[in-house]
KEZA-757737 format. One record per residue: x, y, z of N, C-alpha, C in turn. Coordinates in steps of 0.2 Angstrom, whole numbers, padded with zeros to 4 digits, always signed. Atoms other than C-alpha are relative to their C-alpha. Example, Ala and Ser with C-alpha at 12.3 -4.5 7.8 and 13.67 -1.06 7.14 Angstrom:
2
+0004-0006+0000+0062-0022+0039+0004+0006+0000/-0004-0006-0001+0068-0005+0036-0004+0005+0003/
This chain:
365
+0004-0006+0000+0000+0000+0000+0004+0006+0000/-0004-0006+0000+0007+0017-0004-0001+0004+0006/+0000-0004-0006+0011+0030+0009-0005+0005-0001/+0004-0005+0000+0001+0045+0014+0001+0005-0006/-0002-0005+0005-0001+0058-0001+0001+0006+0003/-0002-0007-0002+0006+0075+0000-0007+0004+0000/+0006-0004+0000-0008+0087+0006+0002+0007-0002/-0001-0007+0002-0009+0104-0002-0002+0005+0006/+0002-0005-0005-0010+0119+0009-0007+0004-0002/+0006-0003+0003-0025+0125-0002-0005-0005+0000/+0005+0005-0001-0041+0116+0003-0003-0002-0007/+0003+0001+0006-0049+0118-0014+0005-0004-0005/-0005+0004+0004-0033+0112-0023+0000-0007+0002/-0001+0007-0002-0032+0097-0012-0006-0004-0002/+0006+0004+0002-0050+0092-0016+0000-0001-0007/+0000+0001+0007-0047+0094-0034+0005-0005-0002/-0005+0006+0001-0031+0083-0033-0003-0006+0002/+0003+0006-0002-0041+0070-0024-0005-0003-0005/+0004+0002+0005-0054+0070-0037+0003-0002-0006/-0004+0001+0006-0042+0070-0051+0004-0007+0001/-0003+0006-0001-0032+0056-0043-0005-0006+0000/+0004+0006+0000-0047+0045-0040-0003-0001-0008/+0002+0001+0007-0053+0048-0058+0005-0003-0004/-0006+0003+0003-0036+0043-0064+0000-0007+0001/+0000+0007-0002-0038+0027-0055-0006-0004-0004/+0006+0003+0003-0055+0024-0063+0001+0001-0008/-0001-0001+0008-0048+0028-0081+0001-0006-0003/-0002+0006+0004-0044+0017-0095-0006-0005-0001/+0005+0005+0002-0053+0001-0097-0006+0000+0004/+0005+0000-0004-0064+0003-0082-0005+0005-0002/+0004-0006+0002-0071+0020-0088-0004-0002-0007/+0002+0002+0007-0073+0013-0106-0006-0005+0000/+0005+0005+0000-0084-0001-0100-0006+0002+0004/+0006-0003-0003-0096+0010-0090-0003+0005-0004/+0004-0005+0003-0110+0020-0096+0001+0006+0004/-0002-0006-0002-0109+0038-0093-0003+0001+0007/+0004+0000-0006-0122+0037-0078+0004-0004+0005/-0004+0004-0005-0112+0023-0070+0006+0003+0002/-0006-0003-0002-0096+0032-0071-0001+0006+0005/+0001-0005-0004-0104+0047-0063-0002-0002+0007/+0002+0003-0006-0111+0036-0049+0006-0002+0004/-0006+0003-0003-0094+0028-0046+0004+0006+0003/-0004-0006-0001-0086+0046-0046-0003+0003+0007/+0003-0002-0006-0098+0051-0032+0001-0004+0006/-0002+0005-0005-0095+0035-0022+0007+0001+0002/-0007-0002-0002-0077+0039-0023+0001+0006+0004/-0001-0006-0004-0078+0056-0017-0003+0000+0007/+0003+0001-0006-0090+0051-0003+0005-0004+0005/-0005+0004-0004-0077+0038+0003+0006+0004+0002/-0006-0004-0002-0062+0050+0002-0002+0005+0005/+0001-0006-0004-0071+0064+0010-0004-0002+0007/+0003+0003-0006-0079+0053+0024+0003+0003+0006/-0003-0003-0006-0076+0061+0041+0004-0005+0004/-0003+0005-0004-0071+0045+0049+0006-0003-0003/-0006+0002+0003-0058+0041+0036+0006+0003+0001/-0007-0003-0002-0040+0044+0042+0003+0003-0006/-0004-0003+0005-0030+0055+0031+0006-0004-0002/-0006+0004+0003-0017+0046+0020-0002-0007-0002/+0002+0006+0002-0028+0031+0017-0002+0000-0007/+0002+0000+0007-0029+0026-0001-0006-0004-0001/+0006+0003+0002-0046+0022-0008+0001-0002-0007/-0001+0002+0006-0044+0011-0023-0006-0002-0004/+0006+0001+0004-0057+0008-0037-0004-0006+0003/+0003+0007-0002-0060-0010-0031-0003+0001+0007/+0003-0001-0006-0064-0003-0014-0007+0003+0000/+0007-0003+0001-0079+0007-0020-0005-0004-0004/+0005+0004+0004-0086-0006-0031-0003-0006+0004/+0003+0005-0005-0095-0015-0017-0007-0002-0001/+0007+0002+0000-0111-0025-0017-0003+0003+0006/+0004-0002-0006-0125-0019-0006+0001-0004+0006/-0002+0003-0006-0121-0023+0012+0006-0003+0001/-0007+0003+0000-0104-0029+0008+0005+0005+0003/-0005-0004-0004-0088-0022+0017+0007-0002-0002/-0007+0002+0002-0070-0021+0014+0004+0003+0006/-0004-0002-0006-0056-0019+0028+0007+0002-0003/-0007-0002+0003-0040-0009+0024+0004+0002+0006/-0005-0002-0006-0025-0006+0036+0001+0007-0001/-0002-0008+0000-0023+0012+0041+0008+0000-0001/-0007-0001+0001-0006+0017+0034+0005+0001+0006/-0004-0002-0006+0000+0024+0051+0002-0006+0004/-0002+0006-0004-0001+0006+0058+0006-0003-0003/-0005+0003+0003+0011+0000+0046+0007+0002+0002/-0006-0003-0003+0024+0011+0054+0001-0001+0007/+0000+0002-0007+0021+0004+0071+0006-0005+0001/-0006+0005-0001+0038-0004+0077-0002-0007+0002/+0002+0006-0002+0029-0018+0085-0003-0004-0006/+0003+0003+0006+0019-0022+0069+0005-0002-0005/-0006+0001+0004+0035-0021+0059+0004-0007+0002/-0004+0005-0003+0043-0033+0071-0004-0007-0001/+0004+0006+0001+0028-0045+0070+0000-0003-0007/-0001+0002+0007+0029-0045+0051+0007-0004-0001/-0007+0003+0001+0048-0049+0051+0000-0007+0004/-0001+0006-0003+0046-0063+0064-0004-0005-0004/+0004+0004+0003+0032-0071+0054+0003-0002-0007/-0003+0002+0007+0041-0070+0037+0006-0004+0001/-0006+0004-0002+0057-0077+0045-0002-0007+0001/+0003+0006-0002+0047-0091+0052-0002-0004-0006/+0002+0003+0006+0039-0095+0035+0005-0003-0004/-0006+0002+0004+0055-0095+0026+0004-0006+0003/-0003+0005-0003+0063-0106+0039-0003-0007-0001/+0004+0006+0001+0049-0119+0038+0000-0002-0007/+0001+0002+0007+0048-0119+0019+0007+0000-0004/-0007-0001+0003+0067-0118+0016+0001-0006-0005/-0001+0006+0005+0067-0136+0008-0005+0001-0006/+0004-0001+0005+0053-0131-0003+0002+0006-0005/-0003-0005+0004+0064-0117-0010-0005+0006-0001/+0005-0006+0000+0050-0104-0006+0002+0005+0004/-0002-0006-0004+0055-0087-0001-0005+0005+0000/+0005-0005-0001+0042-0075+0006+0004+0007+0002/-0002-0007-0001+0046-0056+0005-0005+0004+0003/+0006-0005-0001+0029-0048+0006-0006-0005+0002/+0005+0005-0002+0015-0057+0015-0006+0001-0004/+0006-0001+0004+0001-0048+0005+0001-0003-0007/-0001+0002+0007+0009-0052-0012+0002-0007-0001/-0002+0007+0000+0016-0069-0008-0005-0005+0003/+0004+0005-0003+0002-0077+0002-0007+0000-0002/+0007-0001+0002-0014-0072-0007-0003-0006-0004/+0003+0005+0004-0015-0086-0019+0000-0007+0003/+0001+0007-0004-0014-0101-0006+0006-0004-0001/-0005+0004+0001+0002-0108-0012+0004-0001+0007/-0004+0000-0006+0012-0103+0004-0004-0003+0006/+0004+0003-0006-0002-0108+0016-0001-0007-0001/+0001+0008+0002-0004-0125+0007+0007-0003+0003/-0007+0003-0001+0015-0129+0009+0001+0001+0008/-0002-0001-0007+0016-0121+0027-0005-0005+0004/+0005+0004-0004+0000-0131+0033+0003-0007-0001/-0002+0007+0001+0007-0147+0025+0006-0002+0004/-0006+0001-0004+0024-0145+0034-0002+0000+0007/+0002+0000-0007+0016-0141+0051-0004-0006+0002/+0004+0005-0002+0003-0154+0051+0002-0007-0002/-0002+0007+0003+0011-0168+0041-0005-0003-0004/+0005+0002+0004-0004-0169+0030+0001+0002-0007/-0001-0002+0007-0004-0169+0011-0007+0002-0002/+0006-0002+0002-0018-0159+0004-0001-0001-0008/+0001+0001+0007-0026-0163-0013-0002+0006-0004/+0001-0006+0004-0024-0147-0022+0005+0000-0006/-0005-0001+0005-0016-0142-0038+0006+0004+0002/-0006-0003-0003+0002-0137-0035+0001+0008-0003/-0001-0007+0002+0002-0121-0046-0007+0002-0004/+0006-0003+0003-0014-0111-0051+0001+0007-0002/-0001-0007+0002-0013-0095-0061-0007+0003+0000/+0007-0003+0000-0032-0092-0063-0003+0002+0007/+0003-0002-0006-0042-0083-0050-0004-0005+0003/+0005+0006-0002-0055-0097-0049+0005-0005+0003/-0004+0006-0003-0041-0110-0047+0003+0002+0007/-0003-0003-0007-0032-0099-0033-0005-0001+0005/+0005+0000-0005-0049-0097-0024-0002-0007+0002/+0001+0007-0002-0052-0116-0025+0005-0003+0004/-0006+0003-0004-0035-0120-0018-0001+0003+0007/+0001-0003-0007-0038-0107-0004-0006-0003+0004/+0006+0003-0004-0055-0115+0000+0002-0007+0003/-0002+0006-0003-0047-0132+0002+0005+0000+0005/-0005-0001-0005-0033-0126+0012-0003+0003+0006/+0003-0003-0006-0043-0115+0024-0005-0005+0003/+0005+0005-0003-0056-0129+0026+0004-0005+0005/-0004+0005-0004-0042-0141+0032+0003+0004+0006/-0003-0004-0006-0034-0127+0043-0006+0001+0005/+0005-0002-0005-0051-0122+0051-0002-0007+0004/+0002+0007-0004-0055-0141+0055+0005-0001+0005/-0005+0001-0005-0039-0141+0065+0000+0005+0005/+0000-0006-0004-0040-0124+0073-0006+0001+0004/+0007-0001-0003-0059-0123+0077-0001-0004+0007/+0001+0004-0006-0059-0137+0090+0004+0003+0006/-0004-0003-0005-0046-0128+0100-0001+0007+0002/+0002-0006-0002-0055-0112+0102+0002+0006-0004/-0002-0005+0004-0048-0102+0088-0006+0003-0004/+0005-0004+0003-0060-0088+0081+0003+0001-0007/-0002+0000+0007-0059-0089+0062-0001+0007-0003/+0000-0007+0002-0054-0071+0057+0002+0001-0007/-0003+0000+0007-0050-0075+0039-0005-0004-0005/+0004+0003+0005-0059-0081+0023+0003+0000-0007/-0003+0001+0007-0056-0086+0005+0001+0007-0003/+0000-0007+0003-0061-0068-0001+0005+0005+0004/-0004-0004-0004-0051-0059+0013+0007-0001-0002/-0007+0002+0001-0035-0069+0010+0002+0002-0008/-0002-0001+0007-0036-0068-0009+0000+0008-0002/+0000-0007+0002-0040-0049-0009+0006+0003+0004/-0006-0003-0003-0023-0047+0000-0001+0004+0007/+0002-0003-0006-0031-0042+0017+0006-0002+0005/-0006+0002-0004-0015-0041+0027-0002-0002+0007/+0002+0001-0007-0024-0041+0044-0003-0008+0000/+0002+0007+0000-0033-0058+0039+0006-0005-0001/-0005+0004+0001-0017-0065+0033+0004-0001+0007/-0004+0000-0007-0008-0061+0050-0004-0004+0005/+0004+0004-0005-0022-0068+0060+0001-0007-0001/+0000+0007+0001-0021-0084+0051+0007-0003+0001/-0007+0002-0001-0002-0085+0052+0002-0001+0008/-0001+0000-0007-0002-0081+0071-0004-0006+0003/+0003+0006-0003-0015-0095+0074+0004-0006-0002/-0004+0005+0002-0004-0107+0064+0006-0001+0005/-0006+0000-0004+0011-0102+0074-0001-0002+0007/+0002+0002-0007+0003-0104+0091-0002-0007+0000/+0002+0007+0000-0006-0120+0087+0005-0005+0000/-0005+0005+0001+0009-0129+0081+0006+0002+0004/-0005-0002-0005+0020-0121+0094+0007+0001-0004/-0006-0002+0004+0032-0113+0082+0006+0003+0005/-0005-0002-0005+0049-0110+0090+0002+0007-0001/-0001-0007+0001+0047-0091+0088-0003+0004+0006/+0003-0004-0005+0043-0077+0100-0004+0006-0003/+0004-0005+0003+0029-0066+0093+0000+0006+0005/+0001-0006-0005+0028-0048+0100-0007+0000+0003/+0007+0000-0003+0014-0047+0112-0004+0007+0000/+0004-0006+0000+0000-0034+0112+0001+0004-0006/+0000-0004+0006+0001-0029+0094-0007+0001-0003/+0006-0002+0003-0014-0019+0088+0001+0005-0006/+0000-0004+0006-0018-0010+0072-0006+0004-0001/+0006-0004+0002-0030+0003+0066-0002-0002-0007/+0002+0002+0007-0041-0003+0051-0006+0005-0002/+0005-0004+0003-0053+0007+0040-0005-0005-0003/+0006+0005+0003-0070-0003+0037-0004+0004-0004/+0005-0004+0004-0079+0003+0022-0006-0005-0002/+0006+0004+0001-0097-0003+0020-0004+0003-0004/+0004-0003+0005-0110+0000+0007-0007-0002+0003/+0007+0000-0002-0128+0004+0014-0004+0004-0004/+0005-0004+0004-0142+0009+0003+0004+0004-0006/-0004-0003+0005-0129+0013-0011+0005+0005+0002/-0005-0005-0002-0119+0024+0000+0006-0003+0004/-0006+0003-0003-0101+0020+0006+0000+0003+0007/-0001-0003-0007-0099+0022+0025+0007-0003+0003/-0007+0002-0003-0082+0021+0034+0000+0001+0007/-0001+0000-0008-0077+0018+0052+0007-0002+0001/-0007+0002-0003-0060+0016+0061-0001-0004+0006/+0000+0005-0005-0058+0001+0071+0007-0002+0002/-0006+0003-0003-0044-0007+0082+0000-0007+0000/-0001+0008+0000-0039-0025+0079+0006-0002+0004/-0005+0002-0004-0029-0034+0091+0003-0007-0004/-0003+0006+0004-0017-0046+0081+0003-0005+0005/-0003+0004-0005-0008-0053+0096-0002+0002+0007/+0001-0002-0007-0011-0054+0115+0006-0002+0003/-0006+0003-0003+0000-0063+0127+0001-0007-0003/-0001+0006+0002+0008-0079+0122-0004-0006+0003/+0004+0005-0003-0001-0089+0135-0008+0000-0002/+0007-0001+0002-0018-0082+0130-0001-0003-0007/+0001+0003+0007-0015-0086+0111+0001-0007+0000/-0001+0007+0000-0009-0103+0116-0007-0004+0003/+0006+0003-0003-0026-0106+0124+0001-0003+0006/-0001+0003-0006-0019-0110+0140-0003+0004+0006/+0004-0004-0005-0032-0103+0152+0000-0003+0007/+0000+0003-0006-0029-0115+0166+0004+0004+0005/-0003-0005-0004-0024-0104+0181+0003-0004+0006/-0003+0003-0006-0012-0109+0195+0002+0005+0005/-0002-0004-0005-0005-0102+0211+0004+0006-0002/-0005-0006+0003+0008-0092+0201-0004+0005-0003/+0004-0005+0003-0005-0083+0191-0004+0004+0006/+0004-0003-0005-0015-0079+0207+0005+0005+0004/-0005-0004-0003+0001-0073+0215+0002+0007-0004/-0001-0006+0004+0005-0061+0201-0006+0005-0001/+0005-0004+0001-0012-0055+0199-0002+0004+0006/+0002-0003-0006-0015-0051+0217+0005+0004+0004/-0006-0003-0004+0002-0046+0223+0006+0001-0005/-0005-0001+0004+0012-0040+0208+0006+0004+0003/-0005-0004-0003+0022-0029+0219+0005-0005+0004/-0004+0005-0003+0029-0045+0227+0005-0004-0005/-0004+0004+0005+0038-0051+0211+0007+0000+0002/-0007+0000-0002+0055-0046+0217+0001-0005+0006/+0000+0004-0006+0051-0055+0233+0000-0008-0002/+0001+0007+0003+0046-0071+0223+0007-0002-0004/-0006+0001+0004+0062-0069+0212+0006-0002+0005/-0005+0001-0006+0073-0068+0228-0001-0007+0003/+0001+0006-0003+0065-0083+0235+0002-0006-0004/-0001+0005+0005+0067-0093+0219+0008-0001+0000/-0008+0000+0000+0086-0088+0218+0003-0004+0006/-0002+0003-0006+0088-0093+0236-0001-0008-0001/+0001+0007+0001+0080-0110+0232+0004-0004-0004/-0004+0004+0005+0089-0115+0217+0008+0000+0002/-0007+0000-0002+0106-0109+0224+0002-0005+0006/+0000+0005-0005+0103-0120+0239+0002-0007-0002/-0002+0007+0003+0105-0135+0228+0005+0001-0005/-0005+0000+0005+0116-0129+0214+0007+0002+0003/-0006-0001-0003+0129-0123+0226+0004-0007+0002/-0003+0007-0001+0132-0142+0229+0005-0001-0006/-0004+0001+0006+0140-0141+0211+0004+0006-0001/-0004-0006+0000+0149-0125+0215-0003+0005-0006/+0003-0004+0005+0136-0116+0203-0004+0005+0004/+0004-0005-0003+0127-0100+0207-0004+0004-0005/+0005-0004+0005+0112-0091+0199-0001+0007+0003/+0002-0007-0002+0110-0072+0200-0005+0003-0005/+0005-0002+0005+0099-0070+0184-0005-0005-0002/+0004+0005+0002+0084-0081+0183-0002+0000-0007/+0002+0000+0007+0079-0075+0166+0005-0003-0005/-0005+0002+0005+0095-0079+0157+0004-0006+0002/-0004+0005-0002+0104-0092+0167-0003-0007-0001/+0003+0006+0001+0091-0105+0164-0002-0001-0007/+0002+0000+0007+0088-0101+0146+0003-0006-0005/-0002+0006+0004+0099-0115+0139-0001-0007+0003/+0002+0006-0003+0092-0128+0150+0005-0004+0004/-0005+0004-0004+0108-0134+0158-0001+0000+0007/+0001+0000-0007+0105-0128+0175-0007-0003+0002/+0006+0004-0001+0087-0135+0174+0001-0007+0001/-0001+0007+0000+0093-0152+0170+0004-0002+0007/-0005+0001-0006+0107-0151+0184-0005+0000+0006/+0004-0001-0006+0094-0145+0196-0005-0005+0001/+0004+0006-0001+0082-0159+0193+0004-0006+0002/-0004+0005-0003+0096-0171+0196+0001+0000+0007/-0001-0002-0007+0100-0163+0212-0007-0001+0005/+0006+0000-0004+0082-0162+0218-0003-0008+0000/+0002+0007+0000+0078-0181+0213+0006-0004+0002/-0006+0003-0002+0096-0186+0219+0002-0006-0005/-0003+0004+0005+0102-0194+0203+0005+0004-0004/-0005-0003+0004+0116-0191+0191-0003+0000-0007/+0003+0000+0007+0110-0186+0173+0006-0001-0005/-0006+0002+0005+0122-0194+0160+0001+0006-0005/-0001-0006+0004+0130-0180+0150-0002-0001-0007/+0002+0002+0007+0126-0189+0134-0007+0002-0002/+0007-0001+0000+0108-0185+0137-0002+0007-0002/+0001-0007+0002+0110-0166+0134+0006+0003-0002/-0006-0004+0002+0121-0153+0128+0002+0005+0005/-0003-0004-0005+0132-0146+0141+0002+0007-0001/-0001-0007+0002+0137-0131+0131-0003+0001-0006/+0004-0001+0006+0123-0128+0119+0002+0006-0004/-0001-0006+0004+0126-0116+0105-0006+0002-0004/+0006-0002+0004+0111-0116+0094-0007+0000+0004/+0007-0001-0003+0093-0112+0098-0003-0007+0000/+0003+0006-0001+0088-0130+0094+0003-0004+0005/-0003+0003-0005+0101-0137+0106-0003+0002+0007/+0003-0002-0006+0094-0126+0120-0007-0002+0001/+0007+0003+0000+0076-0131+0116+0000-0007+0002/-0001+0007-0002+0082-0149+0117+0001-0001+0007/-0002+0000-0007+0089-0146+0134-0006+0001+0005/+0006-0002-0004+0074-0137+0141-0006-0005+0000/+0005+0005+0001+0062-0150+0134+0002-0007+0004/-0003+0006-0004+0073-0164+0142-0001+0001+0007/+0001-0002-0007+0072-0155+0159-0008-0001+0001/+0007+0001-0001+0053-0155+0157-0002-0007+0000/+0001+0007-0001+0053-0173+0154+0002-0003+0007/-0002+0002-0007+0063-0176+0170-0005+0002+0005/+0005-0003-0005+0050-0165+0179-0006-0005+0000/+0006+0004+0000+0036-0176+0173+0002-0007+0003/-0002+0006-0003+0046-0192+0178+0000+0000+0007/+0000-0001-0007+0047-0185+0195-0007+0001+0003/+0007+0000-0003+0028-0184+0197-0003+0007-0001/+0003-0006+0001+0026-0166+0192-0004+0000-0007/+0004-0001+0006+0013-0160+0179+0004+0003-0005/-0004-0003+0005+0019-0155+0162+0000+0007+0000/+0000-0007-0001+0025-0137+0163-0005+0004-0005/+0005-0004+0004+0012-0124+0156+0004+0004-0005/-0005-0004+0004+0027-0115+0148+0002-0004-0006/-0003+0004+0006+0034-0120+0131+0008+0000+0001/-0007-0001+0000+0053-0124+0130+0002+0006-0004/-0002-0006+0004+0054-0111+0117+0000+0007+0003/+0000-0006-0004+0048-0098+0129+0005+0001+0005/-0006+0000-0004+0061-0102+0141+0006+0002-0003/-0006-0002+0004+0075-0101+0128-0001+0007-0002/+0000-0007+0002+0068-0085+0122+0000+0005+0005/-0001-0005-0006+0071-0077+0139-0007+0003+0002/+0007-0002-0002+0052-0076+0143+0000-0001+0008/-0001+0000-0007+0054-0071+0161-0006-0004+0004/+0006+0003-0003+0036-0076+0166+0000-0008-0001/+0000+0007+0002+0038-0093+0158+0005-0004+0005/-0005+0003-0004+0054-0096+0167-0002+0000+0008/+0002-0001-0007+0047-0090+0184-0005-0006+0001/+0006+0005-0001+0032-0102+0182+0003-0007+0001/-0004+0006-0001+0044-0117+0179+0003-0001+0007/-0004+0000-0006+0055-0113+0194-0005+0000+0006/+0005+0000-0006+0040-0109+0205-0003-0007+0001/+0002+0007+0000+0033-0126+0201+0004-0005+0004/-0005+0004-0004+0049-0134+0207+0000+0002+0007/+0000-0002-0007+0049-0123+0222-0005-0003+0005/+0005+0002-0004+0032-0128+0228+0000-0007+0001/-0001+0007-0001+0036-0146+0226+0006-0003+0003/-0007+0002-0003+0054-0147+0232+0002+0005+0006/-0003-0005-0005+0055-0132+0245+0002-0003+0006/-0002+0003-0006+0057-0144+0259+0006-0005-0001/-0006+0004+0001+0071-0154+0251+0006+0002+0003/-0006-0002-0003+0087-0154+0259+0005+0003-0005/
């Protein structure tokens, strides 16, 4: 989407430029195919949309946005939201994740709107994540073929996501029309459901312009759309524990909790001449978690079972996941946090894991 147009200091000149710009977009083939009255009607619709009081300045109205059926609507991203640093970060994380997953397919995504609308990327991504092969044409050039592929892909995706409480915020038409908000909603849902080893920025919201057609008149409204909340909420992990209650009702005691946890872990790790001062970072590679479990359960963990000096993200995730297995073997419930969250220095996830150990082993010698 193009950026905000330059606004003339002369109101009358600015209005003329808007009208001329819109007529230019309607020129050529479109105008030749319309009768004189239809062109006039479209011109009026375009002016109504551009001059609507609720429409933010800088928003481009394209001809296709005005050619709406009665009671239909179109959603456009407010250009100012594209400049939001958290929104840009979300785009980068999603694009990097897609390219990592589809590296073997030699698919490279650079622009979500231009590269995802025809269904090819979503097909390959869903097949990779789910391990399922979809019965669709590999390459489709026609609009009908692309929408048929999207229909098949989205039906398969929805069948997987709906039972887990995901609200379907996308459709064949919204994806194919390059609705970036719908594309992001779908990618976030897939990433969270299949526990992608990435850290999505939390609480990312954007402003969107909703254009509706009522009784032949275009109406516009500005709305806020929340693309991400917290990782735990997006994962659908709503089961609460004592740690949630502690943070909700006594957030001022967070430092007290951290001090207690540091005292607890050092009481045991000191036996190996190890000491923790930073909970967030020193447990991120999983080594201290594994050693701590061995000390708490009084056994030696063979070094060949984990990476003593992990270097890659995958090795760190392996270590944390292995520590989680040891916890479950010790009779603890499976941690609510994901190994990837701990590796990604998610403090709340790390505190949750350690607090669980603390409540179960605080009386251990």
